[in-house]
Backbone bond lengths (Angstrom), bond angles and torsions (degrees), N, CA, C in turn:
res aa  C-N    CA-C-N  psi(-1)  N-CA   C-N-CA  omega(-1)  CA-C   N-CA-C  phi
1 X - - - 1.460 - - 1.521 108.88 -
2 X 1.351 118.90 151.12 1.458 121.49 -179.21 1.525 111.73 -61.13
3 X 1.320 114.52 145.38 1.455 119.15 177.63 1.528 109.13 -67.39
4 X 1.360 118.03 132.73 1.478 120.47 -174.79 1.532 111.95 -79.21
5 X 1.309 116.66 95.26 1.456 120.93 -179.19 1.523 111.81 -68.28
6 X 1.320 115.25 151.62 1.463 122.48 168.52 1.527 107.41 -112.67
7 X 1.325 117.07 -177.61 1.464 119.81 -176.98 1.521 112.81 -78.11
8 X 1.335 117.02 -45.71 1.456 121.01 -170.87 1.526 112.06 -129.61
9 X 1.318 114.95 153.36 1.466 124.18 169.88 1.518 107.32 -128.68
10 X 1.325 116.03 137.59 1.466 120.10 178.73 1.518 109.44 -88.81
11 X 1.341 116.45 129.30 1.451 121.70 178.10 1.526 109.61 -134.09
12 X 1.329 115.94 106.06 1.464 121.98 175.55 1.528 113.49 47.07
13 X 1.329 115.02 51.45 1.454 119.33 172.83 1.510 115.43 98.41
14 X 1.322 118.37 -5.27 1.460 120.64 -178.65 1.524 110.40 -125.06
15 X 1.326 115.41 141.73 1.453 121.18 171.93 1.525 107.32 -93.77
16 X 1.332 115.39 112.51 1.459 120.01 -175.78 1.524 109.60 -113.42
17 X 1.328 116.01 156.42 1.455 120.19 178.21 1.532 109.93 -60.66
18 X 1.333 115.85 144.71 1.463 121.93 -176.05 1.527 111.60 -48.41
19 X 1.330 117.52 -50.63 1.456 120.89 -175.17 1.524 113.09 -74.78
20 X 1.326 117.02 -10.81 1.462 120.91 178.94 1.530 112.00 -98.66
21 X 1.321 118.26 1.12 1.466 122.25 -178.10 1.524 108.94 -83.63
22 X 1.323 115.56 79.47 1.458 121.19 -172.75 1.523 111.22 -123.07
23 X 1.337 115.09 160.44 1.465 122.30 173.55 1.519 107.93 -130.32
24 X 1.331 116.35 164.90 1.461 121.03 -178.88 1.522 110.61 -69.11
25 X 1.315 116.31 147.01 1.462 121.22 -178.40 1.529 111.85 -65.25
26 X 1.319 118.29 -18.05 1.458 120.98 -179.75 1.523 113.73 -99.30
27 X 1.319 118.00 17.46 1.460 118.15 172.04 1.527 109.15 -63.07
28 X 1.328 118.87 134.68 1.466 120.49 -179.33 1.534 113.83 -59.91
29 X 1.318 116.99 -24.41 1.460 119.42 179.09 1.522 110.93 -63.59
30 X 1.317 117.45 -38.31 1.460 120.99 178.16 1.526 110.89 -65.41
31 X 1.324 116.92 -38.48 1.461 120.90 -173.91 1.521 113.25 -83.32
32 X 1.338 117.03 -33.39 1.459 119.71 -172.19 1.531 114.04 -124.12
33 X 1.317 117.11 0.66 1.466 119.48 178.67 1.512 113.47 71.22
34 X 1.350 116.71 22.04 1.468 120.66 -174.05 1.524 109.81 -86.27
35 X 1.320 114.95 86.98 1.459 121.65 178.86 1.512 108.55 -167.89
36 X 1.330 116.64 170.13 1.464 121.71 177.47 1.520 108.65 -133.41
37 X 1.323 115.91 159.15 1.458 119.09 -176.49 1.519 110.03 -153.87
38 X 1.316 115.34 172.38 1.459 122.92 172.98 1.520 109.24 -137.45
39 X 1.327 115.26 157.72 1.450 122.04 170.53 1.516 107.91 -122.25
40 X 1.339 116.93 126.60 1.467 122.28 -174.29 1.521 107.59 -136.28
41 X 1.324 116.86 146.82 1.463 120.01 175.61 1.522 111.30 -118.17
42 X 1.314 114.48 143.50 1.458 121.71 168.00 1.522 107.96 -111.24
43 X 1.333 115.75 139.41 1.458 121.60 -176.04 1.535 110.85 -119.28
44 X 1.329 116.78 153.17 1.464 118.81 174.22 1.528 110.73 -73.58
45 X 1.328 116.68 134.66 1.459 122.12 174.90 1.521 108.39 -134.26
46 X 1.311 117.09 172.69 1.474 121.00 178.65 1.524 111.90 -64.14
47 X 1.343 116.59 -19.88 1.459 120.94 -179.43 1.524 112.86 -96.72
48 X 1.321 116.80 -0.54 1.455 121.10 -175.58 1.514 110.44 116.49
49 X 1.338 117.95 -176.72 1.463 119.61 179.55 1.525 110.70 -63.23
50 X 1.328 116.30 137.72 1.460 121.62 -178.70 1.518 108.99 -131.44
51 X 1.321 116.29 129.84 1.456 121.83 -177.83 1.524 108.85 -88.47
52 X 1.320 116.01 129.24 1.461 121.63 -179.59 1.522 110.49 -77.79
53 X 1.331 115.73 119.84 1.462 122.81 175.12 1.532 111.39 50.89
54 X 1.322 116.11 52.18 1.462 120.22 -176.19 1.526 112.10 -62.43
55 X 1.325 117.71 -53.59 1.455 119.87 -177.48 1.533 112.53 -62.87
56 X 1.346 119.72 -45.19 1.464 118.44 177.05 1.528 113.74 -57.63
57 X 1.330 116.87 -37.63 1.460 118.87 177.65 1.527 111.30 -65.69
58 X 1.326 116.95 -43.41 1.462 119.95 -178.85 1.528 110.94 -70.55
59 X 1.319 116.77 -33.63 1.467 119.72 174.88 1.532 110.25 -63.68
60 X 1.333 116.57 -40.35 1.461 119.43 178.08 1.527 110.86 -67.17
61 X 1.330 117.29 -35.47 1.464 120.83 175.99 1.526 110.87 -56.49
62 X 1.336 116.37 -47.87 1.462 119.93 -178.87 1.533 111.46 -71.36
63 X 1.347 117.22 -31.76 1.471 119.01 173.73 1.522 110.46 -64.60
64 X 1.326 116.57 -41.49 1.465 119.91 177.23 1.523 110.54 -59.79
65 X 1.325 116.22 -41.60 1.462 120.47 179.62 1.527 111.41 -61.19
66 X 1.329 116.99 -33.37 1.468 120.43 179.35 1.525 111.86 -63.17
67 X 1.342 116.39 -27.01 1.464 120.31 -179.91 1.522 112.50 -77.87
68 X 1.334 117.45 -11.66 1.460 121.31 -172.65 1.534 111.20 -132.30
69 X 1.340 117.73 72.93 1.467 119.62 174.89 1.534 110.14 -57.53
70 X 1.351 119.85 141.69 1.459 127.43 6.48 1.522 114.62 -94.03
71 X 1.341 117.86 19.52 1.465 118.44 177.24 1.526 111.00 -59.14
72 X 1.336 116.11 -25.14 1.467 120.08 -179.53 1.524 112.77 -70.16
73 X 1.326 117.00 -6.45 1.463 120.44 178.11 1.526 112.59 -86.75
74 X 1.313 117.38 1.43 1.464 120.27 178.56 1.521 108.72 -58.99
75 X 1.319 116.82 137.35 1.473 120.75 -173.61 1.517 113.16 -93.76
76 X 1.312 118.95 -11.08 1.462 121.15 -179.20 1.530 110.09 -71.25
77 X 1.316 116.56 135.63 1.457 122.10 177.68 1.519 109.89 -95.63
78 X 1.328 115.98 170.30 1.461 120.21 175.35 1.516 110.16 -58.41
79 X 1.329 116.96 -44.26 1.469 120.65 179.69 1.527 110.98 -59.86
80 X 1.340 116.93 -41.00 1.468 120.29 177.59 1.523 110.75 -59.92
81 X 1.307 116.12 -46.33 1.456 120.85 -175.41 1.525 111.89 -70.59
82 X 1.336 117.20 -32.71 1.461 120.48 174.75 1.526 109.45 -59.42
83 X 1.307 117.13 -45.32 1.472 120.85 179.48 1.522 111.32 -62.86
84 X 1.325 116.34 -39.64 1.464 120.14 178.90 1.521 110.84 -62.93
85 X 1.329 117.17 -46.32 1.461 120.57 -179.71 1.525 110.59 -60.43
86 X 1.314 116.27 -44.70 1.469 119.87 178.28 1.524 111.08 -57.30
87 X 1.322 116.00 -50.19 1.468 119.83 -176.08 1.523 111.55 -67.50
88 X 1.339 116.97 -37.32 1.457 119.93 -179.35 1.525 111.03 -66.30
89 X 1.318 117.12 -39.42 1.467 120.16 176.78 1.525 110.42 -62.19
90 X 1.349 116.23 -40.52 1.467 119.35 177.42 1.525 111.06 -66.73
91 X 1.326 116.99 -46.73 1.467 121.47 -177.89 1.520 111.05 -59.89
92 X 1.335 116.34 -39.30 1.462 120.08 -177.90 1.525 113.17 -87.56
93 X 1.332 116.97 -1.01 1.455 120.79 173.36 1.510 115.35 66.66
94 X 1.331 116.69 36.31 1.470 120.21 -177.73 1.538 110.51 -84.11
95 X 1.288 116.98 72.98 1.461 120.57 -177.92 1.521 112.50 -74.25
96 X 1.324 117.86 -21.58 1.460 121.37 -177.27 1.526 112.39 -107.32
97 X 1.316 117.23 18.42 1.449 120.05 179.39 1.517 112.14 98.79
98 X 1.328 115.97 168.99 1.457 120.55 -177.49 1.524 109.87 -170.97
99 X 1.313 115.21 176.31 1.462 123.06 171.38 1.523 107.51 -102.88
100 X 1.332 116.99 142.15 1.465 122.55 -178.24 1.525 108.23 -121.15
101 X 1.331 116.78 127.36 1.463 121.19 -179.12 1.539 110.22 -124.93
102 X 1.352 117.52 95.91 1.461 120.24 171.13 1.530 110.27 -87.90
103 X 1.319 116.13 146.84 1.454 120.28 178.41 1.517 110.19 -146.71
104 X 1.317 115.75 147.27 1.460 122.97 171.99 1.518 106.22 -120.48
105 X 1.327 116.34 126.41 1.456 120.93 -173.32 1.529 109.28 -138.92
106 X 1.319 116.38 177.04 1.454 121.00 179.98 1.523 110.40 -96.89
107 X 1.319 115.86 131.83 1.453 120.75 178.85 1.514 112.44 -78.74
108 X 1.305 115.29 165.04 1.468 122.33 178.22 1.530 110.18 -64.02
109 X 1.337 116.67 144.75 1.447 119.82 177.48 1.509 112.92 151.44
110 X 1.329 117.18 -21.47 1.460 121.25 179.84 1.524 107.44 -153.64
111 X 1.315 116.91 140.64 1.453 120.36 176.42 1.523 108.00 -129.11
112 X 1.298 117.16 136.11 1.453 121.71 -176.57 1.510 109.78 145.09
113 X 1.312 116.43 173.36 1.460 120.82 -176.01 1.525 113.18 -75.72
114 X 1.316 117.63 -13.47 1.461 120.62 174.77 1.523 108.81 -88.63
115 X 1.340 118.64 108.52 1.457 120.23 -177.04 1.531 113.74 -83.23
116 X 1.320 117.42 -10.87 1.462 120.21 -168.28 1.527 114.65 -61.60
117 X 1.341 120.73 -32.61 1.464 118.49 178.48 1.527 114.29 -72.89
118 X 1.322 118.40 -11.83 1.464 121.65 -176.21 1.530 111.02 -83.97
119 X 1.311 114.96 154.80 1.463 121.45 -179.01 1.523 110.01 -100.76
120 X 1.339 117.72 130.07 1.470 119.09 178.65 1.524 112.18 -71.56
121 X 1.304 115.48 144.45 1.466 123.55 177.98 1.525 108.60 -126.59
122 X 1.318 115.84 161.80 1.471 120.37 178.59 1.517 110.09 -132.90
123 X 1.311 115.44 147.23 1.460 121.75 176.21 1.520 108.73 -148.46
124 X 1.322 115.78 151.95 1.468 121.64 175.29 1.519 108.40 -137.85
125 X 1.318 115.67 130.74 1.464 122.19 176.30 1.521 109.27 -121.69
126 X 1.314 116.22 153.07 1.467 122.20 173.31 1.522 108.74 -134.30
127 X 1.320 115.89 148.37 1.458 119.67 174.45 1.523 109.14 -159.40
128 X 1.306 115.58 161.52 1.458 121.19 177.19 1.524 108.22 -79.95
129 X 1.337 114.63 129.64 1.470 118.82 -174.22 1.518 109.16 -146.63
130 X 1.318 115.73 129.28 1.452 120.50 -179.10 1.514 112.01 -86.76
131 X 1.319 115.95 -147.31 1.460 121.62 -176.93 1.524 110.29 -71.03
132 X 1.319 116.74 127.52 1.464 122.85 -175.57 1.526 112.05 -65.15
133 X 1.318 117.23 -40.14 1.465 120.81 -175.58 1.525 113.17 -100.84
134 X 1.338 115.57 16.39 1.457 120.03 178.25 1.506 112.16 113.65
135 X 1.319 115.88 146.32 1.457 120.98 -173.53 1.525 112.87 -62.58
136 X 1.335 117.85 -29.13 1.465 120.83 -178.28 1.533 112.91 -93.63
137 X 1.328 116.36 -4.39 1.459 119.52 -169.65 1.526 113.26 -65.76
138 X 1.322 118.33 -32.01 1.460 120.52 -177.22 1.527 111.90 -64.46
139 X 1.324 116.80 -25.03 1.465 121.14 178.40 1.524 110.80 -104.85
140 X 1.318 116.64 -51.90 1.467 121.27 -173.57 1.520 112.92 -76.72
141 X 1.338 117.32 -23.25 1.450 120.33 -178.36 1.520 112.48 84.89
142 X 1.331 115.82 176.43 1.456 121.64 -177.26 1.526 110.59 -127.68
143 X 1.329 114.62 162.28 1.458 122.43 175.74 1.519 107.96 -101.11
144 X 1.328 116.70 129.25 1.455 120.30 -178.74 1.518 110.82 -127.58
145 X 1.328 115.52 158.70 1.451 121.89 177.28 1.529 108.56 -126.33
146 X 1.323 116.04 166.93 1.458 122.11 171.11 1.517 107.38 -89.47
147 X 1.313 116.78 120.71 1.452 120.17 -176.48 1.520 111.51 -74.78
148 X 1.330 115.60 150.68 1.465 120.28 172.55 1.524 111.11 -79.03
149 X 1.341 116.69 -13.22 1.457 121.25 177.15 1.521 109.71 -87.33
150 X 1.319 117.51 129.53 1.456 122.06 178.70 1.534 109.72 -83.30
151 X 1.306 115.93 150.54 1.452 121.87 173.43 1.527 109.14 -63.16
152 X 1.336 117.00 140.54 1.461 120.68 -178.72 1.528 110.90 -53.57
153 X 1.321 115.70 141.71 1.453 121.07 -177.54 1.521 112.41 -71.60
154 X 1.309 115.30 156.53 1.467 121.39 -176.90 1.523 112.27 -62.75
155 X 1.319 116.89 -26.38 1.449 120.75 179.55 1.524 112.33 -109.29
156 X 1.323 115.87 18.08 1.460 121.25 175.14 1.525 109.49 -97.23
157 X 1.314 116.29 -61.90 1.460 124.15 171.36 1.518 105.83 -134.95
158 X 1.328 119.95 136.59 1.468 120.05 -176.81 1.529 112.03 -59.74
159 X 1.336 118.61 111.53 1.467 119.87 -178.96 1.528 113.13 -70.25
160 X 1.332 117.33 -11.08 1.464 120.34 179.86 1.518 112.42 -73.12
161 X 1.328 117.45 -18.71 1.457 120.76 179.49 1.513 111.43 -101.19
162 X 1.332 115.92 166.39 1.464 121.60 174.76 1.529 106.96 -111.74
163 X 1.333 114.74 82.86 1.461 120.28 -178.78 1.525 110.43 -95.81
164 X 1.325 115.59 143.77 1.463 120.35 -178.68 1.523 111.65 -53.37
165 X 1.326 116.16 -51.39 1.456 120.61 -172.95 1.511 114.38 -64.08
166 X 1.326 117.64 -30.68 1.460 118.48 -177.44 1.520 111.93 -68.39
167 X 1.330 117.28 -19.30 1.461 119.73 -178.86 1.530 112.71 -80.16
168 X 1.336 117.51 -1.76 1.454 119.21 167.26 1.525 109.67 -61.70
169 X 1.320 115.95 -37.21 1.466 122.41 174.69 1.533 110.15 -56.65
170 X 1.318 116.16 -47.48 1.466 120.89 -179.68 1.526 111.87 -67.56
171 X 1.328 116.32 -40.30 1.463 119.78 -177.99 1.527 111.73 -63.90
172 X 1.330 116.64 -39.42 1.464 119.41 178.03 1.527 110.79 -62.08
173 X 1.322 116.43 -41.88 1.462 120.11 178.14 1.521 111.39 -67.07
174 X 1.333 116.51 -37.96 1.465 120.83 179.21 1.532 110.94 -64.48
175 X 1.322 116.57 -46.24 1.464 120.47 179.61 1.524 110.65 -62.08
176 X 1.333 116.33 -42.77 1.464 120.41 177.76 1.524 110.72 -57.05
177 X 1.356 116.43 -43.80 1.457 120.44 -178.82 1.526 111.87 -65.54
178 X 1.317 116.37 -45.44 1.466 120.00 -177.97 1.522 110.55 -64.01
179 X 1.321 116.57 -42.80 1.469 119.57 179.98 1.521 112.29 -66.71
180 X 1.319 115.83 -24.55 1.464 119.82 177.91 1.528 112.06 -88.40
181 X 1.332 117.64 0.71 1.454 121.23 176.58 1.514 114.62 91.99
182 X 1.335 117.88 12.74 1.465 122.24 178.88 1.526 110.45 -103.80
183 X 1.328 115.17 166.31 1.462 120.64 178.51 1.525 112.38 -87.61
184 X 1.320 116.19 -30.88 1.458 120.08 -171.39 1.527 109.28 -155.26
185 X 1.342 115.12 165.46 1.464 120.88 179.91 1.519 109.89 -127.53
186 X 1.317 114.99 148.76 1.464 122.48 172.52 1.527 107.11 -108.50
187 X 1.326 116.33 132.92 1.460 120.83 179.31 1.520 110.76 -106.39
188 X 1.329 114.87 142.22 1.455 121.60 174.54 1.526 109.38 -95.11
189 X 1.322 115.67 157.06 1.459 120.92 175.83 1.526 109.86 -75.41
190 X 1.324 116.52 173.80 1.463 120.22 176.57 1.530 111.53 -59.80
191 X 1.344 116.38 -26.93 1.462 121.48 -179.37 1.525 112.96 -87.01
192 X 1.337 116.85 -1.74 1.450 120.19 178.27 1.512 115.07 91.38
193 X 1.339 117.32 7.17 1.456 120.51 176.72 1.523 109.98 -90.17
194 X 1.323 115.92 154.29 1.461 120.97 177.47 1.527 108.98 -64.54
195 X 1.330 116.62 130.85 1.465 121.38 179.44 1.527 110.61 -106.24
196 X 1.332 117.25 -70.94 1.464 121.28 -176.60 1.510 109.53 -170.18
197 X 1.340 115.62 177.89 1.448 121.15 170.93 1.518 109.80 -80.59
198 X 1.320 116.87 -172.11 1.463 119.31 -178.88 1.527 111.50 -70.75
199 X 1.317 116.86 -24.33 1.464 120.19 177.02 1.509 111.42 -152.10
200 X 1.343 115.99 25.02 1.464 120.19 -175.41 1.526 110.35 -142.32
201 X 1.312 115.21 152.23 1.464 120.86 166.88 1.525 108.91 -84.06
202 X 1.323 115.57 158.83 1.461 121.54 -174.67 1.526 110.83 -120.99
203 X 1.331 116.35 139.14 1.464 123.14 175.09 1.520 108.75 -125.94
204 X 1.321 114.98 140.71 1.464 123.35 -176.62 1.529 107.93 -123.16
205 X 1.326 117.87 128.26 1.464 122.31 -179.56 1.520 109.07 -112.48
206 X 1.335 115.69 122.38 1.462 121.48 177.24 1.518 108.80 -138.05
207 X 1.334 116.17 124.54 1.467 121.86 -179.67 1.528 111.56 53.55
208 X 1.318 116.33 37.82 1.463 121.67 176.22 1.513 115.02 81.63
209 X 1.336 118.42 -5.50 1.466 122.55 179.05 1.524 108.58 -97.07
210 X 1.336 115.77 132.87 1.462 121.47 179.59 1.525 108.43 -97.52
211 X 1.311 115.75 125.54 1.466 120.67 179.04 1.528 109.52 -121.20
212 X 1.328 115.55 146.58 1.456 120.74 179.19 1.524 108.49 -145.65
213 X 1.332 118.19 146.07 1.470 119.87 -177.89 1.526 112.22 -60.85
214 X 1.323 117.53 141.11 1.460 121.23 175.81 1.528 110.20 -74.54
215 X 1.323 115.62 160.57 1.459 119.46 -175.71 1.521 112.67 -62.94
216 X 1.345 117.55 -27.43 1.457 118.05 -179.06 1.524 112.88 -72.58
217 X 1.343 117.76 -7.14 1.460 120.51 173.11 1.525 112.26 -92.17
218 X 1.330 117.30 4.60 1.457 120.18 169.51 1.503 119.34 109.40
219 X 1.344 121.19 -8.66 1.463 117.69 179.58 1.514 111.77 -72.17
220 X 1.327 115.46 154.52 1.455 120.51 171.59 1.526 108.84 -67.29
221 X 1.318 115.92 144.85 1.469 120.28 174.83 1.524 108.50 -74.94
222 X 1.321 115.56 78.88 1.453 121.36 -173.34 1.515 113.09 -64.99
223 X 1.326 115.69 138.81 1.460 120.75 178.14 1.531 109.48 -73.37
224 X 1.322 117.42 -38.38 1.461 120.44 173.26 1.521 109.86 -65.39
225 X 1.318 117.42 -38.82 1.469 122.27 176.53 1.526 110.55 -54.40
226 X 1.330 116.74 -49.02 1.467 120.67 -179.22 1.525 111.27 -62.91
227 X 1.337 116.92 -39.73 1.465 120.27 179.14 1.522 110.90 -65.09
228 X 1.331 117.02 -41.12 1.462 121.23 -179.37 1.526 110.76 -66.91
229 X 1.320 117.46 -38.99 1.469 120.39 176.63 1.523 109.89 -60.43
230 X 1.326 117.45 -44.02 1.471 119.71 179.80 1.524 111.21 -64.69
231 X 1.339 116.67 -44.38 1.466 120.07 179.92 1.528 110.24 -60.31
232 X 1.325 116.42 -47.41 1.469 120.23 -177.82 1.524 111.06 -59.61
233 X 1.314 116.81 -43.32 1.466 119.68 179.29 1.521 111.44 -67.89
234 X 1.327 116.57 -37.89 1.463 119.72 176.77 1.525 111.70 -63.37
235 X 1.341 116.07 -30.11 1.466 120.71 177.91 1.529 112.32 -80.90
236 X 1.318 116.65 -2.93 1.455 120.70 176.10 1.508 115.30 98.61
237 X 1.336 117.97 5.61 1.460 120.22 179.81 1.524 110.39 -85.86
238 X 1.305 115.73 147.88 1.456 121.21 172.54 1.524 108.31 -83.05
239 X 1.335 116.26 127.52 1.467 121.66 178.37 1.519 108.05 -119.13
240 X 1.328 116.24 126.33 1.462 121.82 -176.32 1.525 108.84 -124.77
241 X 1.330 116.11 128.91 1.461 120.89 171.56 1.528 107.55 -90.48
242 X 1.326 116.30 111.55 1.458 120.56 -174.78 1.523 109.94 -152.30
243 X 1.307 116.00 152.12 1.459 120.00 179.05 1.524 110.60 -64.89
244 X 1.321 115.15 139.69 1.460 122.77 180.00 1.519 109.26 -123.56
245 X 1.329 116.23 146.91 1.457 121.39 172.62 1.523 108.17 -113.71
246 X 1.321 116.11 169.50 1.471 119.28 -172.26 1.526 112.85 -58.93
247 X 1.324 118.16 -34.93 1.464 119.41 -179.05 1.528 111.36 -66.30
248 X 1.338 118.15 -26.40 1.460 120.03 175.25 1.524 110.64 -62.04
249 X 1.315 116.14 -33.73 1.464 120.45 179.92 1.522 110.85 -75.31
250 X 1.322 117.14 -40.83 1.460 120.56 -179.41 1.527 111.43 -64.64
251 X 1.350 117.15 -32.60 1.467 121.73 -175.51 1.527 113.13 -97.95
252 X 1.339 116.85 4.67 1.466 120.54 -177.93 1.526 111.20 -67.83
253 X 1.326 114.39 151.84 1.466 119.75 171.49 1.518 110.55 -77.24
254 X 1.330 115.82 -36.52 1.461 122.02 -179.59 1.528 108.58 -148.57
255 X 1.321 115.19 148.48 1.464 122.62 170.53 1.515 108.22 -132.40
256 X 1.331 116.20 145.35 1.462 118.24 170.64 1.519 110.29 -148.35
257 X 1.331 114.09 156.63 1.462 122.91 -178.94 1.522 109.30 -110.70
258 X 1.331 116.26 146.65 1.464 119.71 177.65 1.522 109.99 -133.44
259 X 1.322 115.36 150.13 1.457 121.78 177.15 1.509 109.46 169.50
260 X 1.320 116.88 167.14 1.459 120.39 179.63 1.514 110.76 -57.16
261 X 1.331 116.87 -47.71 1.457 120.08 -178.25 1.520 111.45 -73.67
262 X 1.328 116.63 -48.21 1.465 121.14 -175.77 1.521 113.19 -77.06
263 X 1.341 118.03 -16.16 1.462 123.41 -173.48 1.536 108.88 57.11
264 X 1.315 119.01 -112.68 1.465 120.84 173.24 1.520 107.49 -132.88
265 X 1.326 114.93 103.87 1.456 121.78 -172.09 1.521 110.96 -114.33
266 X 1.323 118.27 124.47 1.473 120.67 177.82 1.531 111.36 -69.52
267 X 1.320 115.80 153.90 1.460 122.85 172.29 1.528 107.38 -107.27
268 X 1.315 116.98 123.62 1.465 119.76 -178.99 1.527 112.54 -99.51
269 X 1.335 116.37 -17.18 1.464 119.81 179.35 1.517 108.88 -153.30
270 X 1.335 117.01 138.20 1.456 121.17 174.29 1.518 109.60 -131.06
271 X 1.327 114.80 117.06 1.469 122.15 176.42 1.523 112.73 50.87
272 X 1.335 115.83 40.03 1.459 120.23 178.55 1.510 114.93 90.09
273 X 1.338 118.45 -8.67 1.465 122.15 176.40 1.525 108.56 -89.00
274 X 1.317 116.54 119.38 1.458 122.81 -175.18 1.534 110.05 -83.95
275 X 1.336 115.98 121.61 1.465 120.92 177.71 1.524 112.21 -100.03
276 X 1.312 116.60 -8.03 1.458 119.70 177.17 1.518 113.58 80.20
277 X 1.318 114.50 -164.30 1.464 121.64 -177.32 1.524 111.25 -68.54
278 X 1.306 115.21 165.71 1.464 122.01 176.81 1.522 110.36 -50.61
279 X 1.327 116.29 125.83 1.453 121.14 -175.83 1.521 113.10 -81.55
280 X 1.332 117.66 168.37 1.462 121.44 -175.36 1.524 113.75 -65.76
281 X 1.323 118.22 -35.13 1.468 119.75 178.98 1.524 109.46 -69.71
282 X 1.310 116.39 -46.96 1.461 120.75 177.55 1.515 110.82 -57.05
283 X 1.332 116.50 -45.95 1.459 120.42 -177.85 1.521 111.14 -63.22
284 X 1.318 117.80 -42.33 1.467 120.98 -178.14 1.530 111.00 -64.57
285 X 1.324 116.60 -46.05 1.469 119.81 -179.03 1.519 110.39 -69.47
286 X 1.323 116.61 -41.28 1.461 120.46 -179.98 1.526 111.64 -62.86
287 X 1.321 116.90 -44.85 1.467 120.52 -179.26 1.519 110.64 -59.67
288 X 1.324 117.24 -44.99 1.460 120.36 179.86 1.518 110.78 -66.00
289 X 1.329 117.27 -41.58 1.464 120.27 179.39 1.524 111.18 -61.14
290 X 1.330 117.21 -48.94 1.465 120.20 -177.79 1.529 111.54 -66.45
291 X 1.323 117.65 -30.47 1.464 120.22 173.47 1.529 110.41 -71.07
292 X 1.329 116.44 -39.79 1.462 120.69 -177.62 1.525 111.33 -62.52
293 X 1.332 117.67 -44.96 1.459 119.64 -176.12 1.528 111.89 -71.91
294 X 1.307 117.04 -12.73 1.459 121.14 176.15 1.523 112.19 -102.79
295 X 1.317 116.23 13.33 1.454 120.92 173.39 1.504 115.76 78.27
296 X 1.328 117.90 19.44 1.471 120.79 -175.51 1.526 113.21 -96.85
297 X 1.328 117.64 -1.37 1.462 120.96 -178.76 1.527 108.12 -122.91
298 X 1.331 118.43 103.42 1.474 120.88 -175.61 1.527 113.67 -55.43
299 X 1.324 118.21 -32.07 1.467 120.50 -177.19 1.522 112.68 -63.25
300 X 1.332 116.67 -23.25 1.461 120.36 -177.98 1.529 112.05 -113.70
301 X 1.309 115.80 18.55 1.468 120.08 -177.25 1.525 111.92 -60.52
302 X 1.339 117.67 -30.17 1.465 120.08 -177.63 1.527 112.54 -72.46
303 X 1.323 117.62 -6.09 1.466 120.13 174.85 1.534 111.95 -76.95
304 X 1.303 117.59 -14.91 1.454 122.07 -171.07 1.521 112.39 -106.33
305 X 1.322 115.74 136.28 1.453 122.87 176.12 1.521 107.33 -111.69
306 X 1.320 117.10 100.62 1.458 121.84 -177.59 1.527 110.07 -73.29
307 X 1.321 116.07 134.33 1.455 121.67 178.34 1.525 108.24 -97.28
308 X 1.317 116.02 113.43 1.465 120.90 -179.14 1.514 110.10 -68.85
309 X 1.310 115.88 146.23 1.477 120.23 -179.90 1.516 110.96 -75.99
């Protein structure tokens, strides 16, 4: 389907027309993947569009930049970027919510494996975007496989950041899954433990206990992941961060994926093992999460940044 364009994209202080938001073909980010980004969602609420965990996402963006000099020389602060996101949502008229994509990349001026002579740039785009894994996926669930590609090692590329180039690892796993007839892939760590999906954290439910891989097994410290852990515990479920192996997934009562794009998506099948319909634990946590991001749960109201009209 065509990419859903908006009117404007913000680039280093200017709101430019969508089709004019371009960079030079010789930017090092294009050639070497040297950049960082975030994925953020805004949801419709009774008070207007509200961005889920806006400041934490932007704080993580700048933390990611610190891992990749000279991206850490970017002068925009979190407060600056919050104002940009607010204004861009207003300019683009996203009254019913949207997806927000901030990025810090290297500007044109130097080409080569040494990024230090290049100047960091920033851009933010917004657009209307539905369910990442399909319109029915939140209820019907998705089919996933175990990828033959391992999650990048802890000393290969820092998994704590969201760098452009590291997602080549995810894209290869995603393509493998799609070509094999699946919706998504799960990657194992170099040690053979479950890490994450191509762009999602993973949760496994067995005998009413929710388990998720610890950060030292390679998953990104997902902001949605943290919110789901809090919701599950508030609902009375035990949540344990522990290493998982593939057989834990095959024998699970329920599996679900979380992330900005995927939100909270059930897994109905993994590598030919049928898990059936969305389970009761998944449904309970998912229902509360989707209510929370739409401003319907007062206990989680501080997660939302309402954009005034």
